[in-house]
C-alpha positions, 0 to 999 in steps of 0.5 A, a space after each residue: 532488483 534493479 535500482 532504476 526499476 525500484 525507484 520508478 515504482 516509487 515515483 508515482 504518488 499513488 504507488 508511493 502512498 499505498 506503499 507507505 500505508 503498507 509500511 505502517 500497517 503491514 497488511 491491508 485489504 485493497 478496499 482499505 487502501 482505496 478508502 485511504 487514498 481516495 481513488 477508484 478501485 480499478 485505479 488503485 488495483 492497477 497501481 497495486 498490480 505494478 508494485 506486485 509485478 515489481 516484487 515490492 508487495 505480495 497479495 493474498 486473495 480472500 473471497 473477491 478481495 486481495 490483502 497486500 503486504 510488503 514482500 518478504 524477499 525485498 533486498 535489504 537496500 529496498 527495505 531501507 529505502 522504504 523505511 527512510 521514506 516512511 520516516 520522511 513522509 510522516 508529517 506530509 499532508 497527503 500521507 496524514 490525510 491518508 491515515 485519517 481516512 483509513 482510521 475513519 473507515 468503520 469496521 476495518 477491514 470493512 464488511 464489504 471485504 468479506 474478511 469479517 474481522 
């Protein structure tokens, strides 16, 4: 992975927030990420697709929903950037609000996801 491409993926606030949620929770349904970041589903899906196409995350389809997680094949330096960024944003209001919205989401993953757990 080229450094420039990786940093371009992280340069968008929505993609960065989604990535930080995944760094915290390991795996989330698209509906959980959507709820946490508070953006429309098509918009969050577009950003998640960019991260997936860039090799940063992977998705697993369950019914009509996709559950995302960080890619196992990330170069060590990329994982280090994600880890350091994750530590740096923990107190940032936008990231704190994302976590609060996610925690307030009832029945995670929500029944609408079809995962049933």
